[in-house]
N, C-alpha and C positions, 0 to 999 in steps of 0.2 A: 511736277506739273500740277498747276492749280485747277480747281474746278470752276464751273461757270458761276456758282453761287459765291465762292470765295473771291473771285475777280470782282464781282459787283460789290461785295462788302468792302474790299480793299479801296476801291474808288470812293465809296461812301465815307470811310474813316479818314482817308487822306484829305478829302474836301472839308471834313469836320474839324481837322487839325489835331486828331488824336496822335499821341506819341507813337513812333514806329514800333517800339518794343511790345506794345500791347495789341497791335493790329492783328498779328498772327493768332494770338490766343482768342481774341474776340471772334475772329472769323471762324475758327474751328468750332468754338462753342455754339455760336448762333447757327452755323451751318448744320451742326449735329442736331440741335433742337428742331430746326425746320425739317430736317430729314426724318426725325422721329415722328413729328406731327403729320407729315405727308404719308409716312408708312402706316400710321394708325388710322388715318382717315381713309386711305386706300384700302386697307384691310377690312374696315367696317363696311365700306360701300361695296367692295367686290364680293365679300362673303354674303351680304344681304341680297345683292342682285343675282349672284350665282345660285344661291339656294332657292330664291324665288323662281328663277327660270327653270331650274332642275325640278323643283317640286311640281310645277305646272306640267312639265313634260312627262314626269313619272305618272301623274294622274291620268294623262291622256292615253298613254300606251296600254295595251292589253296584256303585255307580258308581266310576269311577276318578279323576274330577277332584278329589275331596276328598283322595285319596292323593297326587295331584300337588301340591296345596296344602301338604300336610304335608311332602312331600319338599323343596319350595322354601322351607321354614322360615317360611311365611306365618303360621301359628298361633303359632309361638314368638315372632315379633316382635310379633304382636297382643297376646299375653299380657303383653308388656313395656309396652305403651301404656296398658292399662286402669288399672294402679296409678298411673300418672302423672296420669291424668284424675281419679282419686279423690283423689290428693294435692292437686291444684289446688282441688278442691271443699272439702277439709278445712283449707286454709291459714287461713281466717278463724277456725276453731275453736282454732287453736294460736298464731297470731301476731297481734299488734296490727295492725288494718287501717290502712293509710296509713303505717305505720312503715317505717324503712329496711330492716330485716330482712325484713319481709313483702313489700315491693316487690321486693327482690332475689330471694327464693325464688320469688315469683310469676313473675318474668321467666325465671328459670332453668327452671322447670317448663314454661312455655309454649314456650320454645326447645327443650326436650327433646321435647315433644309434636310440634312442627313437624318436627324432625329424624327422629324415630321414624316419623312418618306417611309421610315420603318413603321411609324404609327399608321400611316395610310395602308401600307401593305398588310399590316395586322388586321385592319378593318376589312380589307378585301378577303383575307383568309377566313374571317368570321362569316362573311357573306357566302363564301363557297360552302362552308359547313351548313349554314342555314338552307341554302338552295338544295344541297344534297339531301338533307333531312326531309325537306318538304316535297321534293320531286322523286326521290328514290324509293319511297314507301317502305316495304318490307326489307328491301336490300339495305336501307339505312339502319334498320333495327338489327339486322344480322351482322353487318359490318360497319359500325360507326367509325367515322374518321376524326372525331373530335380530338382524340389523343395525338394523332399525327399532326393535326392543325396546331395544337398547343406546342408540340416539339418544334415545328417550323417557326412558330412565333418566338420561341426561346432563342433559337439561332439568329432569327431576324433582329431581335432586340440586342443580342450580343454584338452582332456586326454593326448595328446602328450606334450602340454605345461606344464601340472602338473608334468609329469614324468621328463621332462627336469629340471624344477626348483627344484624338490625334490632331484634329483640326484646331482645337483651341490651344493645344500645346505646340503646334507646328512641328510634329514629329512624324516619322514614317509609320504607317500601320504595321509594317513588317516587324518593327522593333517590339511592339506590344504583343503581336502574335507569337514571336519567339519567346517572349516572357511567359505567355500563357502556356506554351509548350512545356516550359520548365516547371510550371505550376500545375501540370496535369494531375498530379497526385492529389493536390488540394482541391482541384475542380471535381475530380472523381468523388471526393468525400462530400463536397457541397451539393453536387447534383446527383447524389446516389439514388435518391428516391425517384428523380426524373428518369434516370437511366433504367432502373429496375422497372419503373412504370411503363417505359417505352417497350422494353423487351416483353414484359408480361402482356401488354396490350396487343403486341403482334401474335403472341401465343393464343390469347383468348380469341382474337379475330380469326386467326388461321384455323383453329380447331372448332370455331363456332360454339364456344362454351357459354357465352352470355350475350344476350341482346337487350336493347332497351325494350321494356315492357314485359320481360321475363319475371316470373315469380320464383324467387330463390330463398332458400333457408340457409343460414350460417350461424348456428348457435354460439360459436366462439365470439361473435361480434353482436349477439342479440339481434340479428337481422332476420326478418321474416316478412317479406312483402315484395312489391314490384320494383324493378330496376327503372329509375327515372333519368339517370344520367351516367355516362361513362366518360371520364376524363383521363388525362395522362397519368394521374397519380391515384385516383380513387374511383370507386363505383358507389353511387348514391342509391340507397334503397329506401323507399317509402313503406314503412311497416303498416300493418293493418290497423294499428292505433293512431295512424297519421303522423307518427314521429319519423324523423329522417336519420338513417344510419349511414355513415361514410366508411366504407371498407377500403383499405389500401389495395390497389389493383393487383399487386404482386401476391397478396394473401389468397386471391382466388386461384392462383396457380400452385402455391406451396401448400395450402390447406384444403380441407374437404368442405364441400358445400353441396346442397341439393337444388337442382333446377327442375321446376315443375313444367317446363315447356313441353316435354314429351307427353305429359298427360293432356295438355291442351291440344297438341297436334293430333293425338290419337283419337280424339272425339269421345273419350270415355273417362270417367273419374271413379276410382274404386270406392265401393262401399264394403266395409268389413265390420260386422257387428256380431256379438255373441249373446246367446240367451242361456243362462245357467238353469238346467233342469234338476229339480229335486228327484234324485234317483229312487226315493221311496214311493213316488207316484207312478213309476213305470210299471205297466202290467199288460196282460193280454186283453184284447177287446172282447166284449160280450156280443151275443147275437143281436141284441137290440142296438148296440152302438154300431155294429157292422152295417146293419140295415139303414140306420140314420145317416152315417157318413157316406155310404154308397150313393145316397141321393144327392150329395153335393156335386155340382158340375165339375169343379176342378179335380175331384177324386173318383169320379164315376169310372173312367177308363182304367185307372190304376187299380181300384178295388176289384173290378171284374177280372183283369189279367192276373192279379196277385192271388185271388181266391182260387182261380183255376189252377195256377201253378202249385199252390199249397195242397189243394185236393189231390192233384195228380201225384205229388211227392208222397203224401201219406198213404194213398192207395197202393202205390208201387211197393211200399214197404210194409203194408198191412198194419198200419198204425191206427189205433182207434181214434175217433175224433176228440174224445175227452182226455187223451194222453198228451198233456202239455209239456211233458219232459222229453219224450222221444220224438214227438212230431213237431211239425212247423205250424205256427199260428200267427195271426196278425197281432201286433202290439200297438198300443196307443202312441208310443214314441216313434216307431217306424212310419206309422200312418201320418203322424204330424209332420215328420220330415218330408214325406212324399207330397203332402199338401203344400208345404213351404216351397218345394222345388217347382211345383206346378204354378203356384202363385207368382213366384219370381220370373218364371219363363213367360208368363202371360202379361207381365208388367209392361205397359207401353213406354215407360221412361227408361227401361233397361237397354243398354247398348247391345245391338245385335252383333254377333260374330266374336264377342269377347267372353271370357270365363264367367260362368254363372253356375254356382253350385252351393250345396249345403253339406257340411261335414261335421263329424264329431271330433273333438279334441280330447286330449288326455284328461280323464276325470281327476278331480282333486278335492280338497276340503270344501270347495264351493259347489260341488255337484258335478253333473255332466255338462260340459260346455259344447253347445251346438252353435256352430259358426255359419253365418250366411256370407257369401263372397260373390259379389257381382260388380258390374260397372254401370254407372249412370250415364245416359246419353247426354245429359245436360251437365256441363262442367262449371256453370256459374255457381258461385259459393252459396248464395242465399237459396236458390232453387234446389241445389244439390242437397243442402241440409234439410230442406223441406221434404224431399223425396225420401231421404234416409229416415227422417222422423216418422213419416207415414208408414213405412215398412215395419219399423220397430213397434209402433202403436198397434198395428193390426196383428202382428205375430204374437205380441204379448197378450192381447185381449182375447184371442181364441184358444189359448192354452187350456182353459177349463173345459172347452168343448170336447177335448180329447182326453179329459180326465188327468191332465198333467198339472203340475205346480212348479212355479219358478222358485229356485233357491234364493233365500235372502237371509243374511246374518241377522240375529236378533237385534232389535233396536231398543232404545230406552223405554218405549211404550210396552214392548214385549216383556222386558224385565220387570216393569212395574206391575203388569198383569199377573206374572208368576208370583211376585211378592204378595200381591193382594189375595191370590188364591191360597197360598200357604198360610197367610194370616187368618183367612176364613176357616181353613181346616183346623187350625190351632184353637180357634174360639169354639168350634163345634166339638172339640175333644177327639177329633179323628187322628189316628196315628200317622 
């Protein structure tokens, strides 16, 4: 059955006296060229008009989902599908039905429609992911769906590819699907990372192990920073030096990593610092020092209660006041520790209701280690470090007020001073 265009061309060639053997070839060729020109012009006009109308409608609406569809290129891809459908409908009007050219163009058009449909569905899935991320808020961070979207897109493109191939080759999709079943072992090997990623993504999401925005540490991959993206195969971490580390998602299930989300959620960030006390400077307080330190507001209550307790203890056992071996007396180290506790408890930046203490650790070659252990109410990195630095500055600066010295290993300058002193002794003839 001939088309309208080929009928018109046949009449034209017959009137022009062209030999009959060439008429069919000329008809098909010219009809195909006209068909291609009409399709291209229609595609250009329709895509321009559709996008112009859609763009204006999207701007007028107050909803955001249509803006997301536009951002994900859903409407652009949809505008490329409509001319193909129109071309499929117009094929009988240009090409002879049942002819080789008509069959080929028909298959090509159907294959394009199948492939573009998969492409459009993929854009729609991208839009769903964007809408979910923008509207779900914290839920989107706790349970991202990007991995599932990517898995759906993989299956979508596989189905689209099968339909394109079977349409062009004019074979049943069942034949290819049965072949894929026979090649399942090969497919398992090819898509190993995707399968592992999908399973790991379900475990991470189900156990709420990682969210977008979490600060995680994973030394095995040199990762230390914020999670900025979670995909089917990897987790992207922006390190504090602004570099990006991509971690295989299954590594977060099989390997160990640290998530600092608990610190952020608790509202307190731990401060743990030590001051090494030179044990040679530890001694009992003198009467003058007791009077001076008792006048300090942070120590007034402590000194009063401690002196009363010590006096009662010594009197109960008839221990003379000057007996520092048998009796109890205030030490500069204990008083400094009490001051530090009072100072930390009164600190406005300290998190209330969390551990706040000062303790001694095992003495070693560096002296007696006094550790402060508390939580800052401000978890922001810069402000946290500033609070920590202020505490260390103050506690180090007032050591001398209690007659204490910090232990410090000899430096190059100390060695030089010793050498100069020995040299001076040698010149003076001293032994």
